[in-house]
C-alpha positions in Angstrom: -0.1 0.3 0.0 1.6 3.5 -1.1 1.6 5.6 2.0 1.4 8.7 -0.4 -1.9 8.2 -1.3 -3.3 8.0 2.4 -4.4 10.8 4.4 -4.1 10.6 8.2 -7.9 11.7 9.2 -7.8 10.7 13.3 -5.3 10.8 16.1 -6.4 10.2 19.4 -6.3 13.4 20.8 -7.7 13.5 24.3 -5.2 14.4 26.7 -5.9 14.6 30.3 -4.8 17.5 32.0 -1.3 17.7 33.4 -2.9 18.0 37.0 -5.3 15.0 36.8 -3.3 12.4 39.1 -2.9 15.6 41.9 -7.1 15.7 41.6 -7.1 11.7 41.7 -5.0 11.9 44.8 -6.8 14.9 46.3 -10.2 12.7 45.8 -9.2 9.6 47.6 -8.0 11.8 50.4 -11.4 13.6 50.5 -13.6 10.4 50.4 -11.3 9.0 53.3 -12.0 12.6 55.2 -15.7 12.1 54.8 -15.7 8.6 56.1 -14.0 9.5 59.2 -16.2 12.6 59.7 -19.2 10.3 59.2 -18.0 8.2 61.7 -17.3 10.8 64.0 -20.3 12.4 63.9 -22.5 9.5 63.2 -25.2 10.3 65.7 -25.5 13.9 64.8 -25.3 13.3 61.5 -28.5 10.8 61.9 -30.8 12.5 59.9 -28.6 13.3 56.7 -27.7 9.5 56.9 -28.9 8.4 53.4 -27.5 11.6 51.7 -24.1 11.2 53.1 -24.3 7.6 52.0 -25.1 8.5 48.8 -22.6 11.3 48.2 -19.7 8.5 49.4 -21.2 5.9 46.9 -21.3 8.4 44.0 -17.5 9.6 45.2 -16.5 6.1 44.6 -18.3 5.7 41.0 -16.6 9.0 40.3 -13.2 7.9 41.4 -13.6 4.6 39.6 -14.5 6.4 36.5 -11.3 9.0 36.9 -8.9 6.2 37.7 -10.1 4.1 34.3 -9.7 7.5 32.4 -6.0 8.1 33.7 -5.2 4.4 32.7 -6.7 4.6 29.3 -4.5 7.8 28.5 -1.5 6.4 29.6 -2.2 2.9 27.7 -2.8 5.0 24.6 0.1 7.5 24.9 2.5 4.8 25.8 1.1 2.6 23.0 2.1 5.3 20.4 5.4 6.5 22.2 6.6 2.8 22.4 5.0 1.7 19.3 3.4 -1.3 21.1 -0.1 -0.6 19.2 -1.4 -3.1 16.8 -1.2 -1.9 13.2 -3.3 -3.3 9.9 -3.2 -2.1 6.7 -5.7 -3.4 4.2 -9.4 -2.7 2.8 -12.8 -2.1 4.3 -14.9 -4.9 4.2 -18.5 -5.9 5.7 -19.2 -2.4 6.0 -22.1 -1.8 7.8 -23.1 1.9 8.1 -25.4 3.2 11.0 -28.8 3.6 10.4 -29.6 7.2 9.4 -32.2 7.6 12.3 -28.8 7.9 14.7 -28.9 4.6 16.4 -26.6 2.3 16.3 -23.1 1.7 14.8 -20.8 1.9 11.7 -19.1 -1.7 11.5 -16.5 -2.9 9.2 -13.5 -5.2 9.3 -10.0 -4.9 8.0 -8.2 -8.3 7.2 -10.5 -10.3 9.5 -10.2 -7.6 12.4 -13.5 -6.0 13.3 -14.1 -2.6 14.3 -17.1 -0.4 15.0 -17.6 3.5 15.8 -20.5 5.4 17.2 -21.7 8.8 16.7 -23.6 8.8 20.1 -20.5 9.3 22.1 -18.8 12.0 19.3 -16.4 14.2 20.5 -13.5 16.3 18.5 -11.2 15.1 21.0 -11.4 11.5 21.9 -9.7 8.8 23.1 -10.7 6.3 19.8 -12.2 7.1 16.5 -16.1 7.2 16.9 -17.4 9.2 13.6 -20.0 7.5 11.3 -20.6 7.8 7.6 -24.0 9.7 8.3 -22.5 12.1 10.0 -19.0 12.6 7.8 -16.8 9.9 8.5 -14.2 9.4 6.3 -15.0 6.0 6.4 -17.8 5.7 3.2 -17.5 2.0 1.5 -16.3 -1.7 1.1 -12.8 -1.5 -0.8 -11.8 1.7 0.8 -8.0 1.4 1.7 -6.8 2.0 5.0 -4.0 1.9 7.5 -5.3 1.4 11.6 -3.4 2.3 14.3 -5.2 0.3 17.2 -5.6 -0.8 20.7 -7.1 -4.5 20.9 -9.9 -5.3 23.8 -8.6 -5.8 26.9 -10.3 -7.7 29.5 -10.5 -6.0 33.3 -11.1 -8.0 36.4 -13.0 -6.6 39.1 -12.8 -8.5 42.2 -14.8 -7.5 45.4 -14.7 -9.0 49.1 -18.5 -9.9 49.0 -18.4 -12.0 45.3 -16.6 -15.3 45.5 -15.4 -14.9 41.9 -14.0 -11.5 40.4 -16.0 -10.2 37.6 -14.5 -9.9 33.9 -15.4 -6.9 31.9 -14.4 -6.4 28.3 -12.9 -2.9 27.7 -13.4 -2.1 24.3 -10.5 -0.2 22.7 -10.6 1.0 19.3 -8.8 3.0 16.6 -6.3 5.6 18.0 -4.6 6.7 14.6 -6.7 6.3 11.0 -5.4 6.8 7.6 -7.7 6.4 4.6 -6.9 6.4 0.8 -6.8 9.9 -0.6 -8.7 9.8 -3.6 -7.6 13.2 -4.4 -3.9 11.9 -5.7 -4.8 9.6 -7.8 
């Protein structure tokens, strides 16, 4: 495949703020302080107990989300820097565009590797390519030549003390760089 005829159309551009890890640690400290205050003032906070517990639970989920965003950002940047990402060159096959109503995914294969993207979570700054044909994606048809840098799916284990087995969650990773055939140079 001639790289002169390829045009870079997407690069993972979502960068977390420089101080994000500092905020992450501050958040952990805040949760700890709230739990200690709740324990010390448990008698006085009795009427606000439900609200307090709700806040602690919400904080925990926010913390989990923040932790996964930091890890994902580091994985992408590490993969690009150390060239540990996967690469596939080839033609789009089995292209199925999202329905024009806007619900669903564009799906396609390149050399037997399946990819999908959804406009539902489209952002200009994104970890992974997420444009669809009905909203201007550069991927338009079967036979179109592409070069893709991607991170394969990752299985994350979550082990909780009250569940006898760990839970496995598939982290759908995707395209971190995309080149498409530039038909203007032909």
